[in-house]
C-alpha positions in Angstrom: 0.1 0.0 -0.1 3.1 2.4 0.8 5.5 3.8 -1.2 9.0 1.9 -1.2 10.7 5.6 -0.8 9.9 4.9 3.1 11.5 2.5 5.4 9.7 -0.6 6.1 10.0 -0.3 9.7 9.4 2.8 11.6 10.0 1.5 15.2 12.5 3.2 17.3 15.6 1.9 17.7 17.1 0.7 21.3 18.7 4.0 21.8 15.6 6.0 21.1 13.6 3.5 23.1 15.8 4.4 26.3 15.7 8.0 25.6 11.9 8.2 25.3 12.0 6.0 28.9 14.1 8.7 30.4 12.1 11.8 29.3 8.6 9.5 30.3 10.3 9.1 33.8 11.1 13.0 34.2 14.9 12.7 34.3 17.0 16.1 33.8 18.8 15.4 31.1 22.1 17.1 30.3 21.7 17.3 26.4 24.7 17.0 24.1 23.2 16.8 20.8 21.3 20.1 21.3 22.1 21.8 17.7 19.0 24.4 17.9 20.4 27.7 18.5 17.1 29.3 19.5 16.8 26.8 22.3 20.5 26.6 23.4 20.5 30.0 25.5 21.9 32.2 22.4 21.4 36.0 22.9 19.7 37.5 20.0 18.6 40.9 19.1 14.5 40.3 19.2 13.5 43.7 18.6 15.4 43.5 15.2 14.2 40.0 14.1 10.7 40.8 14.8 10.7 44.6 13.5 12.3 42.7 10.4 8.9 40.6 10.0 6.6 43.4 10.2 6.3 44.1 6.3 3.3 45.0 5.0 4.6 44.1 1.4 4.2 40.3 2.9 0.3 40.7 2.6 0.8 40.6 -1.2 1.5 37.2 -3.1 4.5 37.4 -5.6 5.1 34.1 -6.8 8.4 34.3 -8.0 10.4 31.0 -8.6 13.8 32.1 -8.2 12.7 33.9 -4.9 12.1 37.9 -4.8 14.9 39.8 -6.4 15.4 42.1 -3.0 15.8 38.6 -1.1 18.4 37.4 -3.6 20.1 40.5 -3.5 20.6 40.6 0.3 22.0 37.1 -0.2 24.7 38.2 -2.8 25.5 41.0 -0.5 26.0 38.5 2.0 28.6 36.8 -0.3 30.0 40.2 -1.3 31.0 40.8 2.7 32.9 37.6 2.5 35.0 38.6 -0.8 33.0 36.3 -3.0 31.4 37.4 -6.3 27.8 36.1 -6.6 25.0 37.8 -8.8 21.4 37.7 -7.6 20.6 36.0 -10.9 22.6 33.0 -9.8 20.6 32.5 -6.8 17.5 30.5 -6.2 15.6 30.4 -3.0 14.4 27.2 -1.0 12.8 26.7 2.3 15.6 25.0 3.4 19.1 23.5 2.7 16.9 19.9 2.7 14.6 21.4 0.0 17.8 22.5 -1.8 19.0 18.9 -1.9 15.5 17.7 -3.2 15.3 20.4 -5.9 19.1 19.0 -7.3 18.5 15.2 -6.8 15.1 16.0 -9.0 17.1 18.0 -11.5 20.0 15.3 -12.1 19.2 11.9 -11.2 16.5 9.4 -12.6 15.3 7.1 -10.1 18.0 4.7 -9.3 20.9 6.8 -10.3 23.3 7.9 -7.5 24.9 10.7 -6.0 28.3 10.2 -4.4 28.4 11.3 -0.2 31.3 11.8 2.2 31.3 9.3 5.1 31.4 10.3 7.9 28.6 12.7 7.3 25.0 13.8 8.2 22.3 10.9 8.4 19.6 13.0 6.7 21.1 12.4 3.2 19.8 8.7 3.5 16.0 10.0 4.0 16.4 12.8 1.5 18.0 10.9 -1.4 15.6 7.9 -0.7 12.2 10.0 -0.9 13.5 10.7 -4.5 14.6 7.3 -5.2 18.1 8.2 -5.7 20.9 6.1 -4.5 23.8 7.2 -2.4 27.4 5.9 -3.2 30.1 6.5 0.1 33.4 7.8 -0.4 35.7 7.9 2.8 37.1 10.7 4.8 40.1 9.5 6.6 41.4 10.7 10.0 45.4 11.0 10.3 46.5 12.9 13.9 48.7 15.2 12.1 45.9 16.3 9.7 42.6 15.5 10.9 39.9 14.6 8.4 40.6 14.5 4.7 39.5 13.6 1.6 41.5 10.8 -0.3 41.3 11.6 -4.2 42.2 8.0 -4.7 39.2 6.4 -2.7 37.1 9.3 -4.2 38.0 8.1 -7.8 37.3 4.5 -6.8 33.9 5.6 -5.5 32.6 6.7 -8.8 30.3 4.3 -10.4 28.7 4.4 -13.6 25.2 5.6 -12.4 26.7 8.5 -10.7 25.5 12.0 -11.4 26.5 14.3 -8.9 28.9 14.3 -5.6 28.1 15.6 -2.5 30.9 17.8 -0.6 30.0 19.2 3.1 32.5 22.4 3.6 33.1 21.8 6.7 31.8 18.3 7.0 28.9 17.6 9.9 29.7 15.9 12.2 33.8 16.0 11.6 34.2 19.7 11.1 36.9 19.3 8.3 37.4 21.7 5.6 38.2 21.1 1.7 41.9 21.7 0.8 42.7 23.2 -2.5 44.3 19.8 -3.8 41.0 18.0 -2.8 39.0 20.6 -4.6 41.3 20.3 -7.6 40.8 16.4 -7.6 37.0 16.8 -7.3 36.8 19.4 -10.2 38.7 17.1 -12.3 36.7 14.3 -11.8 33.4 16.1 -12.1 34.5 17.3 -15.3 35.4 14.1 -16.7 32.5 12.4 -15.6 29.7 14.7 -16.0 29.1 14.9 -12.4 27.3 17.7 -10.9 29.0 19.1 -7.6 26.8 20.2 -4.6 28.7 21.9 -1.6 26.8 22.1 1.6 28.5 25.3 3.2 26.2 26.1 6.1 28.7 25.8 8.6 31.3 28.0 6.8 31.2 30.7 8.9 32.0 28.8 12.0 35.7 28.2 11.2 38.2 27.9 13.9 40.7 31.4 13.5 43.4 28.9 12.6 41.5 27.3 9.9 40.7 30.8 8.5 44.2 31.7 8.5 45.6 28.4 6.4 45.6 29.4 2.3 45.3 26.0 1.9 41.6 25.6 3.2 38.6 26.5 0.6 36.3 28.2 2.8 33.7 28.2 0.0 33.3 27.4 -3.7 30.4 30.3 -4.5 31.4 32.2 -7.3 34.0 29.5 -8.8 32.9 28.9 -12.1 35.3 26.3 -13.0 33.0 23.5 -12.8 28.9 23.1 -12.5 28.5 23.2 -9.1 26.0 24.2 -6.3 26.7 26.3 -3.2 24.2 25.8 -0.4 23.4 27.6 2.7 20.8 29.6 4.4 19.6 31.5 8.0 19.5 28.4 10.1 23.2 28.6 10.2 24.4 31.9 8.9 21.9 33.9 11.3 21.2 30.9 13.7 17.3 31.4 12.7 16.2 27.8 11.5 12.7 28.6 12.2 12.7 31.3 9.3 12.9 28.6 7.0 15.0 30.6 3.9 17.7 28.7 2.4 19.4 29.0 -1.2 21.4 27.6 -3.8 24.0 29.5 -5.7 24.6 28.1 -9.2 28.4 28.2 -10.1 30.0 27.2 -13.7 30.4 28.4 -17.3 27.5 30.8 -18.0 25.9 28.8 -20.7 25.8 26.1 -18.1 24.2 28.1 -15.5 21.5 29.5 -17.8 20.2 26.1 -18.7 20.5 24.4 -15.1 18.7 27.7 -13.9 15.7 27.4 -16.4 15.1 23.7 -14.9 15.6 24.7 -11.6 13.2 27.7 -11.8 10.6 25.1 -13.3 11.0 22.8 -10.2 10.7 25.6 -8.1 7.8 27.0 -9.5 6.1 23.6 -8.9 5.9 24.2 -5.0 6.7 27.9 -4.6 7.4 26.8 -1.1 9.3 30.0 0.2 7.0 32.3 2.3 6.8 36.1 1.4 7.4 37.5 4.9 11.0 35.9 5.3 11.9 36.9 1.9 11.0 40.8 2.5 12.6 40.6 5.6 16.0 38.8 4.4 18.5 41.7 3.9 17.3 43.0 7.7 17.7 39.6 8.8 20.9 38.8 7.3 22.0 42.2 9.0 21.5 40.7 12.4 24.0 38.1 11.9 27.3 39.8 13.2 26.4 39.6 16.8 24.8 36.0 16.5 27.6 34.6 15.2 30.1 36.1 17.7 27.8 34.6 20.3 27.9 31.2 18.5 31.6 31.1 17.9 32.0 32.1 21.7 29.8 29.3 23.0 31.3 26.6 20.7 35.0 27.8 21.6 34.4 27.8 25.1 33.1 24.3 25.1 35.6 22.9 23.0 38.0 24.3 25.4 36.4 22.5 28.2 35.9 19.1 26.3 39.7 19.4 25.7 40.4 20.1 29.6 38.4 17.1 30.3 40.6 14.9 28.0 43.8 16.3 29.9 42.6 15.7 32.9 40.8 12.5 33.0 41.6 10.5 29.6 44.8 10.2 29.2 45.9 8.2 25.9 43.0 6.5 25.8 40.4 9.9 25.3 40.9 11.9 22.5 39.3 15.0 21.1 39.7 14.6 17.3 40.9 17.6 15.3 38.9 19.4 13.3 38.5 22.8 11.3 35.3 24.7 12.6 31.6 23.5 12.9 29.4 23.0 15.9 30.3 19.4 16.8 33.1 17.8 18.3 34.2 14.0 18.1 35.3 12.6 21.0 37.0 9.0 20.6 36.1 6.8 23.7 38.3 4.9 25.8 37.8 1.0 26.6 36.6 -2.1 24.6 32.6 -1.0 24.4 31.3 0.1 20.9 30.6 4.1 21.1 26.5 2.8 21.3 27.0 0.7 24.3 28.8 3.5 25.9 26.9 6.4 25.1 23.6 4.1 26.2 25.5 3.5 29.2 26.0 7.6 30.0 22.2 8.2 29.2 20.9 5.3 31.2 23.3 5.9 34.3 24.3 9.6 34.4 21.7 11.4 32.6 24.2 12.5 29.6 22.7 12.2 26.0 24.9 12.4 23.2 24.9 10.8 20.0 27.2 7.4 19.1 29.4 8.1 16.1 27.9 5.1 14.0 24.7 7.5 13.7 27.0 9.5 11.2 28.9 6.7 9.8 31.9 6.8 11.6 33.0 3.4 11.3 36.8 3.0 12.2 36.7 3.9 15.5 34.3 4.5 18.2 33.3 8.5 18.9 30.8 10.1 20.4 29.3 13.2 18.8 29.1 16.3 21.0 27.2 19.6 20.2 29.3 22.5 21.0 26.5 24.6 21.2 25.0 23.3 24.7 24.4 25.7 27.2 27.9 26.2 29.0 26.3 25.3 32.4 24.9 22.3 31.2 27.9 21.1 29.1 30.0 21.6 32.1 28.1 19.6 34.3 28.2 16.8 31.4 32.1 16.8 31.4 32.3 16.6 35.3 29.9 13.6 35.0 31.7 12.1 32.1 35.0 12.3 34.2 33.4 10.7 37.2 32.0 8.2 34.7 35.4 6.9 33.5 37.8 7.5 36.6 35.4 7.4 39.5 36.8 10.8 40.4 35.4 14.4 39.5 37.6 15.9 36.7 
């Protein structure tokens, strides 16, 4: 009766069952999975945000497939402020980055065809691709102590299959926090040109890099405005302004002008079918993007503070068995766990025994090491309490 695009078994896994039971019991959980900045105690310029939405133009329906030009100009200015040249005509607005993926899967892949996707990466890709009847073919990111997570050009080439229609990059990656390097980008571009692959680069966390990462000339912070190959840069207000509830994302179409024109014609047809982006947020886009400075500063300070606290925990309690894996930025940290237990077993014990909630690494496709994925956006007091509980969990003493 139901579409094969949905999984047959919708029952929660054991981890989810345990979490539901703990919440039903009224447990006061220390949530190291909290990635919603509006629930994490981040200070916002509330009056400015609300004023941006008070625009009488929102009372008029203007069905524009690409999105209102004023909103696209605001997005182009955002890139200009970062030193990147993007024309408003290269931009198509979506209700979210997830919708942007759905549009691009529709644009390039027939049922059964595939996109290459990094692993580790965000597990939502499986559902997004499945709903479009698109297969995902993983290519690995490898970790080395001296350089962190990196794309291996040879492994990437080996992952390309005849059914591939595109490749997904996540820069910086979620959850590893690793950034694309120039040699990696050259390898991807060359393969994409040779194999006629579209490149989709998810850049939602690109405003949240460590200072040393920004100073590294080898880091590719963004491919927006790079017309060397047909590619698509994805981002949105969810991370740029810490406003996921505003539901405004965008696609920047990069590449040779002739190719961009044909792509945009087809993307407009898809977007015109749905017309999903609401008028109020489009009219508010310029003012909302104008609020991003202090919001980003607050998020960066939170992430940096919690990252330091996590490193302190490792130094005081972990020894060689506990490591904070190297990253270039983002909102998450990967904590390599001590002992023989799997990450699933250990994070379940945290939840069951000390009321600390964290994601096991296998949720994100981390296969060659046992890790917990921790949100560095967690409120500082909760994060500190969780670190103390974890220290006692491993050593029997407060760390």
